[in-house]
LUMZA-574861 format. One line per 4 residues: their letters; for each residue x, y negated, z negated of C-alpha. Coordinates in pm, whole numbers, plus 50000, padded with zeros to 5 digits. Layout:
<pts>
A = X,Y,Z ~ ...
</pts>
This chain:
<pts>
MSAS = 28930,84044,75059 ~ 28840,83758,74833 ~ 28527,83581,74950 ~ 28694,83245,74881
LVLT = 28979,83290,75130 ~ 28931,83092,75449 ~ 29111,83277,75730 ~ 29109,82984,75972
PETI = 29119,82660,75775 ~ 29090,82330,75956 ~ 29146,81967,75873 ~ 29092,81635,76044
HRIR = 29390,81409,76123 ~ 29420,81063,76277 ~ 29696,81011,76534 ~ 29922,80737,76400
FQDC = 30077,80456,76605 ~ 30435,80532,76498 ~ 30396,80890,76628 ~ 30302,80784,76981
DMLG = 30501,80714,77297 ~ 30470,80397,77506 ~ 30162,80540,77680 ~ 29982,80571,77348
HLNN = 30002,80953,77354 ~ 30124,81159,77062 ~ 30495,81217,77122 ~ 30562,81580,77217
ARYL = 30803,81636,76928 ~ 30550,81497,76676 ~ 30297,81770,76756 ~ 30515,82005,76550
DYFL = 30498,81768,76252 ~ 30119,81745,76273 ~ 30083,82122,76304 ~ 30328,82215,76029
NARE = 30195,81950,75790 ~ 29843,82081,75848 ~ 29953,82441,75779 ~ 30129,82335,75460
EHAL = 29811,82158,75348 ~ 29600,82461,75438 ~ 29828,82696,75244 ~ 29813,82472,74939
QHYA = 29442,82393,74954 ~ 29303,82733,75055 ~ 29558,82985,74920 ~ 29712,82793,74628
LNLG = 30051,82844,74793 ~ 30299,82564,74735 ~ 30561,82681,74985 ~ 30847,82485,74826
QLSQ = 30764,82612,74478 ~ 30718,82967,74611 ~ 31062,82963,74773 ~ 31220,82847,74446
ELNA = 31042,83119,74248 ~ 31128,83397,74493 ~ 31467,83265,74606 ~ 31333,83328,74954
GWVI = 31120,83150,75210 ~ 31003,83143,75568 ~ 31215,82978,75835 ~ 31096,82917,76188
TKHH = 31271,83129,76446 ~ 31067,83038,76755 ~ 30787,82811,76874 ~ 30558,82860,77172
LAYL = 30383,82530,77239 ~ 30143,82436,77515 ~ 30036,82074,77566 ~ 29699,82070,77742
RPAR = 29538,81730,77681 ~ 29694,81419,77528 ~ 29620,81324,77170 ~ 29594,80946,77177
HAET = 29674,80671,76928 ~ 29401,80630,76662 ~ 29215,80939,76787 ~ 29088,81182,76528
VRIR = 29178,81545,76594 ~ 29092,81875,76427 ~ 29378,82116,76346 ~ 29310,82485,76282
TQLI = 29570,82731,76159 ~ 29563,83106,76115 ~ 29794,83399,76053 ~ 29782,83623,76360
HFDN = 30063,83870,76285 ~ 30292,83980,76006 ~ 30525,84264,75919 ~ 30757,84335,75628
SSLV = 30985,84035,75696 ~ 30818,83801,75945 ~ 30492,83636,76042 ~ 30330,83441,76324
VEMQ = 30095,83149,76265 ~ 29871,83019,76542 ~ 29784,82650,76529 ~ 29530,82473,76746
MLRE = 29486,82100,76793 ~ 29133,82023,76907 ~ 28917,81728,76991 ~ 28742,81615,76672
DGLQ = 28420,81798,76767 ~ 28617,82124,76798 ~ 28509,82184,77158 ~ 28828,82107,77349
LKAL = 29177,82249,77300 ~ 29448,81983,77318 ~ 29749,82193,77219 ~ 29829,82547,77108
LWSE = 30127,82652,76897 ~ 30257,82989,76787 ~ 30525,82961,76518 ~ 30726,83274,76451
MAFV = 30888,83281,76108 ~ 31135,83508,75933 ~ 31137,83559,75557 ~ 31492,83490,75438
RLPG = 31681,83504,75112 ~ 31800,83168,74978 ~ 32053,83018,74988 ~ 32223,83264,75226
GTRT = 31955,83278,75491 ~ 31967,83655,75541 ~ 31642,83826,75635 ~ 31465,83992,75346
EHSD = 31136,84175,75298 ~ 30811,84031,75168 ~ 30722,84138,74815 ~ 30428,84374,74767
ALMD = 30221,84081,74638 ~ 30299,83876,74950 ~ 30221,84173,75174 ~ 29883,84208,75001
LLEQ = 29809,83838,75054 ~ 29921,83848,75418 ~ 29699,84151,75475 ~ 29402,83951,75346
LDVQ = 29488,83647,75560 ~ 29563,83827,75888 ~ 29307,83736,76155 ~ 29231,84072,76313
EVDY = 29031,83921,76602 ~ 29348,83785,76761 ~ 29528,84064,76943 ~ 29888,83953,76895
DPDG = 30150,84046,77152 ~ 30493,83875,77126 ~ 30481,83809,77501 ~ 30111,83727,77506
FDER = 30111,83351,77446 ~ 30001,83262,77799 ~ 29725,83525,77789 ~ 29602,83391,77454
LREL = 29603,83040,77600 ~ 29388,83153,77895 ~ 29150,83332,77657 ~ 29108,83025,77435
RKQF = 29056,82791,77730 ~ 28774,83017,77854 ~ 28618,83027,77506 ~ 28622,82648,77472
KKAR = 28491,82594,77824 ~ 28203,82835,77751 ~ 28132,82659,77418 ~ 28121,82319,77591
KGED = 27883,82451,77857 ~ 27658,82593,77585 ~ 27646,82252,77416 ~ 27550,82079,77743
E = 27241,82299,77788
</pts>
């Protein structure tokens, strides 16, 4: 694997007023925008993948087929959050990206998202296989430490909550 590839990139984002509900919390539907915008930025910045350009070149692209999203703690207006994204599974025609929204210090999980995506031919939208070059890239980006199970979202959530709780306790000492 290339030493320059960051498997779990992260960026800082400020929660904007127009994205919040009347309680000053990030609107539930807007979490998806924050997560997907962060992943697009990560793909461009860390992997030189312009997803729109790639889909034009290949006449194919990824479409979301399913989301698993857990809201744990509110993200509040004007708060700064950290968003991490990582590829946790792929096969010849699909992939799963895990996205975490954290407190700015990275020690508390606010939301967890798994986005399942199918690679489809454009414009028809029929499933197609990743090219050999894409398979090679996905192999390099796959985070092996996450044991992906299609029905394992709740288990992964429990695992992460334990990890963050342990990390916070370690910081308090």
